[in-house]
N, C-alpha and C positions, 0 to 999 in steps of 0.2 A: 118502395122508397125513394125518396130522390137521391140523384148523385151527390148534393152536400153531406145528406143524411148518413152516407156511407161511405164518407170521404174526410169529413171536417169536425161533424159532430161527435157527442158522446155520448154512452148509452151506460145507463144505470141499473146494475142489477142488484137488489134487495133479499137478503136474508132475514126472515123475521119468525119471532115465535110465537105462539100461541096457544092454549090449553085446546084439546080437542073439540071441546064444547063451545069453544068462544066465539064470539061475535065476528073476528077476522074469519074465524074458517067458515062460518057460514055467508059471510060477505062472497066469498071465494066460491063457494060453492052455489052460490045463487048466480055470481056471474058467471061461471062456466053452463049452467043450466040455461041461461040464456042465451048464450051463445049458440048451444046444442042446436034450440031449440029455432034459431035463426038460419041455421046453417041448410046446407043442399049433401044430402048423401053421395059417398064416391059410389058411383057403377061404372060401369064400361061406357056407356051411352054417355054420362058425364066426360070420361077420359077423351074418349072420341072426338065429341064438339069440341074438348079444350087443345086437341093436338090441330085440328082445323085451324081454329081462332090463332094458336102460336103460330103456323105456319102462312096464316093471312097477315100476321103482325111481322113476322119475318120479311116478305116480302115488300110490305109497306116500308120497312127501315132499310133496306136494302135500295128501295126508290128513292127513298129522300136523301140517302147515303152519295155523294159525289161518288162518280167511275174513276180508276186509277188513273184514267188518261186523259180525265176534265182537271185532276188535281194534281198532273203533271205541267198543264199547259198554265193553271195557274199560277203554279210555283214560278213560271218562266217569265210570267207578267208581273210578278209581285214585286215593289218597290221597296228597297231595303233604307230602313234609314237606323242609328245605333242603337244599341237596348242600352239599360242602365250600366250592367258591363261594361260595354266598351265606351260606354264615353267616360264612366270611372279611368279605362285605365288607357284613354286618349287624351285624358288631363296628366295622368302619370307620367308619360312620355314626353308631352311638352313640357313638363317640370324639370324632368333630366335633361331633355336638350339645351333650356333654358339654362341651368347649369351646369352644362360644357361638358354632357357627360356624350359620349356617341355610342354607346352599345347598351342593350338592356336587353331583357329575358323576360318573357310573358308565360306565366305557368295557368294553364285555364282546362278544366276538365270537356275533355270529347263532347261536342253538342252545344257549347255556350257561344260559337260563334269567332273562332279566335282568324280565322282567312279571313271574314268579311272584316272586323277589327284590325288585320294589317292593310287592307285596302283601304278603310277609311283613315288610316293613319298616313299610307301613301298619299292619299290625298291633301291632307293639313301639311304633308311637307313637300311637295309639286317637286319630286328630284329631276333632274334632267334626265337622270337614267336610273331604272332599276332590276334588280338582278333575284328574282324568286327562287330559292333554291330546295329541291325535294328527292325523297326515294325514288317515287313512280310516276309513271307519265300518267297515271288516271288521276292522281294528286294535280299534277299540271295542269289536267285539262279542267276539273271542275276548280279547281283556284283562276284560272283565267277565264271560268264564266261567270267568277263570283267578282272577280276586279273591273271586268266589262257593265256590270251591271252600276257597280259603286263610281267607278270614273266615268263613266257614259262616254268612252273613248272609241273610236276608230278601230276596226278590226285588225286594220293594218299596223295599229301601235303597240300590239300584244304577238309575239312570237315565241316559240317553243323551242330547245335545244334539248334533242333527245336520240336515242338511237336511229328513231324516224323522220328526224324535223331537225333541219339547221337554221331555223331564222334568227339568228344572233344579230341583225340591225336595227330592231326595234326600240321604241323606247322602252319597254316593259319586258326582260327576257323572264323568260320561265324554263328553268332548266332542270336536268336530270342529274344529281351528284355524281352518278357514274362516269357519263359521257363527259360533263363539265370539268372533271378531275382528270383526265387524261392532258400528259403534259402537252401535246400538241395542239387541243382545242385552246387549254390555258392561254397559251404562246399569242392566239387571236388576240388576247384583250389585255388593254392597258391595265397597269396595279390601282388604278384612279378611275377606270371605265364606268362604275356606277356610284353613284351619291348615298343610294339605298339600297343595302342588301339586307334581304330577309331567308333566314334557314327555316324550314317547315320541319316538323317532327325534329327539334333541338338536341333530344337526348342522343342523335345519332354522330353528332361534332365530335366525338372523339377518334372515329373512324378515321383513318388515313386518307380517303379520299375527301373528307371534310376539312381536314387537315391541310391539303396540298390545296383547297381552295381558297381557304383565310389566310394561309401564307402569302397565296400569289394576290389576290385584293388586300392590300394594307391601310387602304386611304379613303376609303368610305367615309361620308358624312354621318352614317348612321347604320348600325348593325343591329338587327333584330331576330332574336331567335323564340321561337314558339313549340309549346309541348304540353301535353296533358301531364306527363309523366317523367317530372326530370332527373329521376332516382337510376342509378345505372348500377350495375353490378361487379364491373372492373378497374372499379377507384377511381374512374378519370372524373377531374372537376369542371365539368360544362361550365358550371357559372364564371369561371375566370375567362373564359372566352368571350363572354357578355359586360364584365368589368364588373362581376356581380352586382350587377342594378336590377335588382326583380321591381319591373316596374307595374307588374300585377300579378295577384294569386288568386283565382278561387278552386279549390278541390271540389271532389264529388259529390259530398256530403253536405257542402253550404250550397251547392250549386242547386242540388234538389230541395234544399231547406227554401231556396229564395225562389223556388217556382220556375228555374231556367232551362230544364230539363222536362223532357217527357217522363211521367210518372212511370215507375216499373214495379210488377207483381213479380217476387222472386219465389218460387215453390224449389226446396230442398226436397228430393225424394231420392227412396233407395233404389241403388243400383238393382238392376238384374241376377237374381239370387243363381237362377238355374234351377229346374224341377228337383234336384238333390238338394240344394242351397248351398253347396260350396262356393259353384261358380262365380267369377267375376267378383271375388274378395280377395284383397290381399293385403299381408301383413308385414310386408317387406318394404315397406317404407315410399320413397319418394316416387318410383315409376311402375309401381306394382301394375298398372294396366298393361303395361308397353310390353310385358312378358307373354302375353293370352296367344293363343292362337287365333288365328283369325276365324274360324270356323266356330271359338265361343264368340267372339268379339261381334261377329255380322251372323248369328246366327236366327231363322226365323222365327223361334222363340223369343229370343230377345228383342227384335223388332216390334212384335206383336205386343210387347212389353211396354217399348217407348210409345208406341204408338196409341194403347190404350191411357198411357198418361199423359200424353201430349191433348187428347182428346177430351181427359176428364178438366186440365184448365186451360183452354183456348175457349175465350168467351164464343159462344155459338154464331153471334152475328158477324163475326172479324174474318174478313177475306185473310188467311194468312200471307204473311211475307217473310220468311224465318230463314237462318243461319244455324247452323248444324258444326259443331265443333266436336271435333273425333281427336283421338287419341294418335293414327296412324293413317298415312295415305290411300293404304289397301283396306282399311275399313271405310273411310267415309266411300272409298267407290264401291265397296260392296252392300253399305246401307244404304246407299242412293238406289241400286238397280233392286234390293229387296222391298224398299219402299216404294218404289213405282207399281210394284203386283199389287201393293194394297190399298184397298179403297178407304179414299176420303170421305168421310161419312159426312162432313160439311157441307161438300161439294157432290156427293152421290158420285163421286170419278174415281180414277185411279190418282194418286199423289203424282205430281208432277215436280221431279227433282234432277239435279245434277252434281257431279261432284268436281272440285275445281283441286288442283297442287299448283307448287312453284314452277313446274312444267310447262302451263300452258302459255300461252303469248297474252301480250297485253289487251290484244283485240279482241281473243275470246273471253276474257273477265271480264272488259268491258261492255260487251253483248250480253254474258250472264245475268249481270248486274243489272242491264237494262229490260233485261226479260221478267226479270225478279219483279221490279217497280212497275211494269206495266200487267203486272198479275198472272202472267205466260206461266210463272216457275211458282209453286211453293216454297221451295226448299233450295239452298245450295250447300253441299255438305264440304267441309275443309277441315284442315288441321289448324294452321298460324297462318293461311294467307292472307286472311282478313282482320286480324289483328289492330291493327292502326293504318292508316292513310288511306280507307276506302270512306265516302260516305254514301249512304243510302238512306235518306230522311224516312221514308214510307216502311222500313223495316220494325215490324210489331211482334216479334217472336225469337228467342235465341235459346238455342237448347246444347245444352254442356253432357258432352258424352265423354268427358276424359278426367282425369285426376287434376287438383289443383296444384298447380309446380309453382306458382306464383302469384302474389296478389298483384303484381305487377300487370300480369298477364291477365288475371281473372276481370281487373278493371277496364284494361284492353278491350277485352272480348264482350264483356257488358255494356261497354258504352258505346258500342257498335249501332245501338239502339236507339241510345237516348236523346235523339235530336228530335227535337218538335216538328211538326207536319202538320197540315190540315189533313182532319179524318183520322188521325192517330191519336185514342185516347190514351193509350197506355203501351206498355211493351211488357210481354209476359216473357219469364223468364222461368226454363226447368232447368236443375242442376239437377242430375242424376252422381251419386253421393255413393263411390265404393268405399270399402274398409283400408282406407289409403291416410297413413301416415302424416302428412302433408294438408288435411282436412281442417286442421285450424286455422288456414292461410282463409279459410271462407270468413268469417266473422271479420277477422281482419281486414280483409278486402272490402266486406260490405259497412261497417261501422266504424274503421279507424282503427286507435289504440294498438299498440304491438309490444306492449311492455309487462302485460299482468294477463296473467291465466283469469282472475276474477273475475275483472275489468271485462274481459273478453266472454265469459259468461253471464254476465248480467245484460252485456248488450243484445244476448240471443234474446232476451227477454223481451226485448223492445221488436214491436211488433210493425215500425213504420219510422218510415227516411222522408218528414215532408207528407206528401202525398203518396209515394209509394209502401208498399206492404212486404212484408218478409214472413216465409213462413217455412215451417219443416215438417215433415213426417214422423212419426216415432221413431222409424229406425236410422232414418238420416242425421235426425238430431242426437240420437245414442251416438252415432259416428263420429259428429263432429265434436261433442263432449269429452268421449275419447280420447280423441286427438288431442283436445286444449290440456288434457291432465297428462299426457306422455311428452309431449313437448316441453324441452328446456329454454325455459321464458327468458334466462340471462346468461345465454352461451355467448360467450364474447364476441364472435363474429357476428352475431345478430345485432349486439350492443355497437363494438365496432364501425359494422355498416351507417347506423344511425348517426352515430358521433360524426362520422367521415360527411355524411349526408349533409348535415346541418353546418357543419365546419366548412365546406366549400360554400354552402348557401350565405352563410355570414362572413365568410374571408377573416374569419378571428375564431377564438376557444369559445364554442358556447358555451354558458352558463347554466346549470340548473333552470332558469328562468326562461332560459330559451327552451332546453328540453319541453319543459312545461307546455309554453306555448305552441311547441311543434308537435307532441304525444304527451296529454297530462299520464299517461300510466307508465311513462318511460323513469322519471328522475330517481324513484326508489329504487328501481331496478339497477341503474344507473351505477348511481353513489355507494349500494350498500355491496358491490360486486365486490367480490376478494379476487385479489391477485398473488397467487401463490398462497403463501402465508401473510401478507398482508393487505393493504385495501380497507375496504368497507370506509370510505370516504370518497367524494367525489372531486377532490384534488388527487389524488393517488390514482384513480380512473382515467382523467385527465391528462396526468403523468406518463402512464401506460400507454395510453393512444397516440400521444405525441412522439413517442419515443417509436413507436412503430410507424406513423406516418412520415417520419424525417428520414426514414431508410426505404431503400428496395423501391421497387415504380411508384413510390407518391414522391420522390425527392425532387422532381421538376415541375412541381404545380406551384413554385414559388411563394410556398408558406411553410417558414420554420418559427413553431411559435415554444418550442419547449425553455429554448433561452430565456422569454421573457417569465419563466415560475422560477420566485425566489424558493429557496429551501425551506423546509419547516423543522421545527425540532420536533422531539418526541412527544413533548407534553401540549405542543398547539397540534401536532397530528390526533392526539387521543382527545382533543377538545372537540376538533372535526367527528372524528368518529361517534362521541357524544352525540354533537346534533345531529349528525346523519340519524344514529340510533333512534332517537326519542323524540327529535323536534321536526324533522323530515316528515314524518308521517303524519303531520297534522291532527294526531288525534285530541288535543285540547289545547285552545288559543292561549292559555294563561303563561307558559312559561313564553310563547313566540313574542306576545304582545309586550310582556315586561324587558326582554332582550330588547325588542324594536323601538320599544320609547327610550331606555336607557342609553342605548346605541346611536340610534340618530345619523344611521349611515349616509352617506352620498352616493352621488350616482359616480363609480367607479369600474373600469374594466382593465382587465389583464391587457396590456399593450399601448394602452393611452399614455400620453406625456403627462406625467403630473407636472402642473404649473405650482411654482411657489405661492403659499398660504392655503391648497388645495390638501396639505395634511390632517386627517381626522382626528379629531377631539371628542372627548364623553361630555355629557350635557352633566347638570346639575342633578342632584338627588332627588327622588322623589319620595311621597308616602306609599304606604301601604294602601291606603283609601283612595288614593288619585289613581295608582295603578289599577284597582280594581274597577273604578270609574270607566277608566279608558279601555278595559277588556268589555266591562258592560255596554260602551256605546260603540264599537268596531265589533261584538258580536251579542248583540242580545237575547240570541237564544242559547248563549253558553250557558253551563251548570257553573254558578258561581258562589259557592259560601264560605265562610270565614276557613272550614278546613281544608277547602281546597284552594284557596289564598295561601295560606300556609305551606302546603304540599307543594306547590309550584315553587314558591321561595325556598323549602328545602332542598329541592331538585337544584337547582339555580346556585345554591351556597354550597351544596357537594356533602349536607347533613345527613340527606336521605339513603345516599347510596350505602351497600354493604361496604368494607374496606376492600375486598376483592375488585368492586365495579368501580369505586372512589379513585383506585390506583389505576384502573383499565382504562379511565376517563380523562385522566393527567393530573388528579388529586388538588388539582389551583382550582380553588372556588370562583365563579364569575362573576357574582355578587356581593355584597358583606353592606351591614348598617352603616350610616354615617357615627362621625364621633359621640353625636350623642343620643345613637341608638334607637332613633326614631325614624330614620328615612333610609330609603336603599338606594345605594348605588353599585357603578361597577367596582369591581377587586380592583386593587393597585396592581396587582401582578397579573389581571387580563387586562386590563387598561395598556399595561407596557407591550404587550402580545400584539393587540390590534395598533397600536401608534408605530412599533419598529418592523412591522412586516407586512408590506402591503398585500403579498400575496394571500398569506393567511386572513387578514380582513377581507379582503374579496369574497374569498370563497366560503369564509364562516357569514358574513352578510347574505352571501346569495343562498345559502341554506336556510337562514331565518326566512329571507323572502319568498322562496318557495315552499317553504313549508309554512307560512299562510294560505298562499295560493289554495294550497291543496287541504288546508284547513278549512277554508271559503268553499271550496266545490264541495266537502264534504256537509254542510251547513245548506247549502244548494240542493244536494240531493236528497239531504231529508225535506226539505221544504217542498219539492216537486214531488215527493212519494209520499209525502201529508205524512211523515213520520216524528213522531216527539223524540226528543232525547230522554235516555232515560237513566237520570242522574250522570249525564254524561256520557252515556253509552248508548251506541247506533243500531238498530236492527241491521243483522247481515252484515255489519264491519267485520273486519279481522281485529284480532288483537294478541299481541304474544302475553304469556304470563305477565312479563316484566310490566307490560303497558297495563295491563288490570291493576297490576297491586298500586301503580303511581296514580291510576285515574279514580282508583276508591279514595283517594288521598290518606293512604295508611302514612303513619308520620316516620316510620323508618323500611327501608327495602328489607325483604327478606330471601331468604335462599331458596331457590324454586324447588330444590329436591325437598325442603323442608313445609312446601307446600302440598304437592304432589297432586290428586285429584280436589282435594278442597281447601279449605284454610278457614277457620271460624275466626274472626278478626273483633271481639266482643268490646274492643275500642271505640272503634269506628263502625259496628252494629253491621256488617256485613260479612257475608261468606261467599264467596265466588266458588261455584264446581265447574270443573273442568271435564268433559267427557270427551276419551279420544274414542271416536264413533267406530265400531267393528271392526277394535284392537285393542279393546281392554281387555285384562284378565277377567274381568267380571262379564255379566250379560247386560250391562246399561242401555236399554232400547227404548225407542219410541213405541208409545202403544196409539198413536194416534197423532193429530196434528198439533193437540195441547198438552199432550202427557207422556210422562217419559218414569219407565220402570228404573230408579238408580239405586247403586249398590255403593254401601260405604267402604271405607278402606278395611284392612285387617284388623281382628281384634278390638272389632267396636260391636255396641249393643245399642239399642232405642234408649239407654239413659246413659251413655257416654257424653261427656260435657256438651260436643256442638250440639247433639241432638236434644237435649234440656234445655241448650239456647234457643233451639229451633222450635221447641215447642213452649217457649215461655210466653205467656200472653196470648197463644195463639186462639183464634177465634175474636177476639176485639178489637176496635180501631186502630187503637193503639200499633198493632203488631204488623203491621204493613210500613209503619215508619220507623220503628227500631228494628225491623228485620227485612234488610235488604240482599236478596240471595239471586244472585245472576246468574244464569247458565251460558255456558260456552260449551260448544261443540268442535271438535276435530274432524274433518275428512281421511279416513285410512288413507286416501291417496295425496293429500297433501300432508303428511306426518311430516316431509324433510323442510316445512316450511315453519313448523312449531310454531302455526296461528288457528286461533280457535274464533268460530264467527259466533257472534253474539246473537242470542234467539231470543232473549227476554227475561224477564224476573219471575221467581217462583210467586204465584198468589195461594196456593196451598200445597200442602202436605197432608197425604191422605196414606191410610193402611201402614204405617210407620212399626215397624216389628222387628224382632231378630230372626235370623237364622243360621243354622251351623251347615258348615261346609268342610268335606273334607281336602286337605291340600294336596298339588301336584306333587307328584313323586310317591316314594314307597313310606312305609311305616305308619299309615293311617290316621295321622294326625290331623286333628280338625281344627279352624279358627270360626268364630263370630262373627259375623255381618249384621249390620243394620241394614233393611230394606225399606224403599220407600215411594209413593207413586207421586211424581213430583209435579204440579199443577203450572204452567205458565198463565201468565194475566192475560194474553193475546196467543193466537193460535198462529202457527207458524203458516206461511205463504206453502202453498202444494209445491212450489216450485224449489222453495228454499229446503222443504219434506225432502223431496225426490233426489234433491243434490246431496243432503247431506246423507239419507240412508239408502240412495240407490231403488228406493222401492216408489212405485207412482200410488198415489191417493185415489182410493174410490170414486 
């Protein structure tokens, strides 16, 4: 098969049915007999000949592949021109300078060419003098080589300032931050010594040494920061150092999608268990691996296991150039020694590895990297030494032998191998996954999305990002899924960190639409977060975060936004809660589009100066037909019936809700009919709230806009997955019981306790069934991918009204139209969310009968139950079946 066929084409597997004596069976049997007749028997002689042919092919392949030394020499001679990303970033930097800006930051994934980009920008700026600041001497040497290529300057124009070099009078100075930040060194330079200053790995800029440097050089014509990971855990606002000007941003996922990085093949494999199956597993959370004795971490048995996995996943023709990330320095040293005692089957020679720690000199590190690139070493074992600031283009294998403590560190270590290089087709990443609480960070790092368990789970079903592939063995996959279940996705610290990061980036209060652009899985998690007994809307969340950020160590960031928020009254707060609960999830576009059309909000932000004439005004009333046409135009696939329109209007005029919820949501209708009773308009009271309170208006408008974004994403997900909405419900989407009642178009909301496990709503011809799987007092269970054994409520028989309704007309064509029985299933592990997965509607009811059971407790009392086999219209996907039941399919 060709490379294109394996990497970008599609494979179709069709399952067909045929009678045993059917024509299709005859055709397949004839074809198989023909294939067998033309095949050659598998004999020892054939295998021997195949082995000889393979070895000859391998030699030819290696002869065709340039040697490592030839590749390195060609790389030195290669002419460098800006790629598409660099051209776009250079134009953005030019525009910023033309607008009078004097600083900016570039956020770009490792391997996308940040250093060359900075050299191209220096070339177009042509400064009198330039200062390049970095953490390590090796970074400086690589940067100087890149600048020499791009600028075409003489060697004496470039100088380095480090512990071993003091060339400070050159036009282009490359300085180690630790050396430059010393007071006696800074004194040698005037404040305006350099017209252009560049900070590499700019996420370190909050450190004291960088602050001393920036406080000294106060007058550069331009200050540029570059980083792949601007996120910081210490609360420092690095964006403020660069004027909150993001000249360009391209993260890992987009860089892979746009083929800017070398593809990787990630294999998540189970960590070594030990012969007794108990070693190297940990339930104690974040740092379980650190508690093991060195004899466990670096045993010969574990080394043999690691090597077996490496050999399984390493392309046979690929010369290994690898980094191995360990959990401890002594583990790295011991594993390296044990590896060197083992035979590399690829080369039929012992492995050649070394271990490096932070104690070795820069020269020793550089020599080790040169040996690795030259093919004299197979692996370098380390802990965190090479997380950043190291450039090894030929690196083609990364082995992770430690738990994932941070998605940032994971991305940094993965990024070591993603730089493109001649002769390198892909990077193999082998991640040994133990039983660690932080395993949930693996899909977060690989796919993004940090605010929703189910989004992370669905991401695990994606086997590719661009040309890169991702796979897990069965045990490793289970460990990741268990970690997804255990973690608290709504933990305030996690949400607060995301909010702070986005706030620093934007230099203002981030709205929900900003949060959605940052991470589509976060808006609902943030907005619905309870703060004590209050909260449940995004404005409450923002107030709590701004109070936190206005005190303590964050007070010095110069951004105080709390005073920009006007107070809202109880009714306004309740309306925001309603919008958060019902509209923000984007489960039905009807209410969202109606409000968006009737409100027609302008572009407003908290903190903007309100100009005369900018105040909001409602538009004229719309007929129900006009509103329905607008919904159909904006969401052509929406389930749009007269009943659905009436349902949406009753939600917005609050006549749908129970008395309790009507009061909880503020008791004020959002819409009403005009004086003639024919057209829909905003209610007078709601209009007054929107007009009088700008903060309320902005946050309500933001909730509607974000809800529309979420809704569009749901329809796009259905399109990509080739899923048709089932009377407004999407397969595998999660719904609360209240969502189901509303989306079914019931005229009046019911108390959830009265619905229970199901409710027959004859007026709408619907009977939703809710199953709490493995958590029910009965034995509801799937019999297979398409059938469930279902038990009714107590004291029911096959002749009870709901089952009489279910049987009425059964077997006729009209039954499916008149009987919509959607099935919703809740996972036991997600019972705290009170949400059910929609798995499809019931197409057949078989074996309906009555049984009698003893009740729990003493006395021997009995109850009647109706039992039936419910058959879905379509079978479940095996992945969802496993997720719901915990069982694999055969």
